C-alpha positions in Angstrom: 3.4 -17.8 -25.8 3.6 -14.5 -23.9 3.0 -14.7 -20.2 3.7 -12.6 -17.1 3.3 -9.0 -16.2 5.7 -6.1 -16.0 5.2 -2.7 -14.3 6.7 -0.1 -16.7 6.8 3.5 -17.5 5.7 5.4 -20.6 8.0 8.4 -21.2 6.8 11.9 -22.1 7.2 11.0 -25.9 4.9 8.0 -25.5 7.7 5.4 -25.6 7.5 2.1 -23.8 10.6 0.0 -23.1 9.8 -3.6 -23.9 11.5 -5.9 -21.4 14.6 -7.7 -22.8 13.2 -11.2 -22.4 10.1 -10.2 -24.3 12.1 -8.5 -27.1 14.2 -11.7 -27.5 11.1 -13.8 -27.6 9.4 -11.5 -30.1 12.5 -11.4 -32.3 12.9 -15.2 -32.3 9.2 -15.8 -33.2 8.0 -12.7 -35.0 10.6 -10.0 -35.6 10.4 -6.4 -34.4 7.2 -5.3 -36.1 4.2 -4.8 -33.8 0.8 -3.3 -34.1 -0.6 -1.3 -31.2 -4.4 -0.9 -31.2 -7.5 -0.5 -29.1 -8.8 -3.5 -27.3 -12.1 -3.8 -25.4 -10.6 -3.1 -22.0 -7.1 -1.8 -22.7 -4.5 -1.1 -25.3 -3.4 -4.3 -27.1 -0.1 -5.0 -28.8 0.2 -7.7 -31.4 3.2 -9.1 -33.3 2.5 -8.1 -36.9 1.7 -11.6 -38.2 -0.8 -12.3 -35.3 -2.5 -8.9 -36.0 -2.8 -9.8 -39.7 -4.4 -13.1 -38.9 -7.0 -11.4 -36.7 -7.6 -8.7 -39.3 -8.3 -11.3 -41.9 -11.2 -12.7 -39.7 -13.0 -9.3 -39.6 -14.7 -9.7 -43.1 -16.0 -13.0 -42.0 -18.1 -11.5 -39.2 -21.6 -12.1 -40.5 -23.4 -9.4 -38.6 -22.7 -6.1 -40.3 -23.0 -3.9 -37.2 -20.4 -6.0 -35.3 -18.1 -6.2 -38.3 -18.2 -2.4 -38.8 -17.6 -1.8 -35.1 -14.6 -4.1 -35.1 -13.3 -2.5 -38.3 -13.6 1.0 -36.9 -12.2 0.4 -33.5 -9.7 -2.5 -33.9 -8.4 -1.6 -37.4 -9.2 2.1 -37.3 -7.0 2.7 -34.2 -4.2 0.3 -35.2 -0.7 1.8 -35.6 2.3 -0.2 -36.7 5.3 0.2 -34.5 8.8 -1.2 -34.6 11.0 -1.9 -31.6 13.8 0.7 -31.8 17.4 0.3 -31.0 16.8 0.9 -27.3 14.0 -1.7 -27.2 11.1 0.8 -27.2 7.9 1.1 -29.0 5.7 4.2 -29.4 2.2 4.0 -27.9 0.2 6.6 -29.8 -1.3 9.6 -27.8 -4.8 8.8 -29.0 -4.7 5.3 -27.6 -3.0 6.5 -24.4 -5.8 9.0 -23.9 -8.6 6.6 -24.8 -7.5 4.2 -22.1 -6.2 6.8 -19.7 -2.8 5.1 -19.5 -0.8 7.8 -17.9 2.9 7.0 -17.3 2.6 4.1 -14.8 1.5 1.0 -16.8 1.5 -2.8 -16.7 2.4 -4.8 -19.8 0.7 -8.2 -19.5 1.4 -11.3 -21.6 -1.8 -12.6 -23.1 -0.8 -15.8 -25.0 -0.4 -14.4 -28.5 -0.3 -10.6 -27.7 0.2 -8.2 -24.9 -2.3 -6.0 -23.0 -1.2 -2.6 -21.8 -3.1 -1.3 -18.8 -2.7 1.8 -16.5 -1.3 0.5 -13.2 -4.4 1.7 -11.3 -6.8 0.0 -13.8 -4.8 -3.2 -13.7 -5.0 -3.3 -9.9 -8.7 -2.6 -9.9 -9.4 -5.2 -12.5 -7.4 -7.8 -10.7 -9.3 -7.1 -7.4 -12.6 -7.4 -9.2 -11.7 -10.4 -11.2 -10.7 -12.5 -8.2 -14.3 -13.2 -7.5 -14.8 -15.1 -10.7 -11.3 -16.6 -11.0 -12.0 -20.0 -9.6 -14.8 -20.6 -12.0 -12.8 -19.4 -15.0 -9.7 -21.4 -13.9 -11.9 -24.5 -13.7 -12.6 -24.1 -17.5 -9.0 -25.0 -18.2 -9.7 -28.7 -17.6 -6.1 -29.6 -17.6 -5.5 -33.4 -17.4 
């Protein structure tokens, strides 16, 4: 399970250094292969096996318009990436531009994948989301 957030920098070549603890966790559970793609709110980064499981669900979407939309945006923007020797992955220019990432970003653990936000958007989203957090947190129903 991926959790926590890290404020990071994307360099001028589009490379993002994955924090060492996350690289170790990825390597132990999934290996170095990742898929970087477009999410509804941000760029999303999946371990390759998790991405494949999600992709296998797309043909099962009954409504054609929704299925085609997910195919075009989720699959059509997907780029395979491997963690390099320095612990970095490449975030494609197209995705960086689509979500206005810039260089100052936040990598957020989201259970089975990561979200990549511009720092400014992450701050704004957190501020806005605080209003609904208590209600959403109550849905956990932890006993």
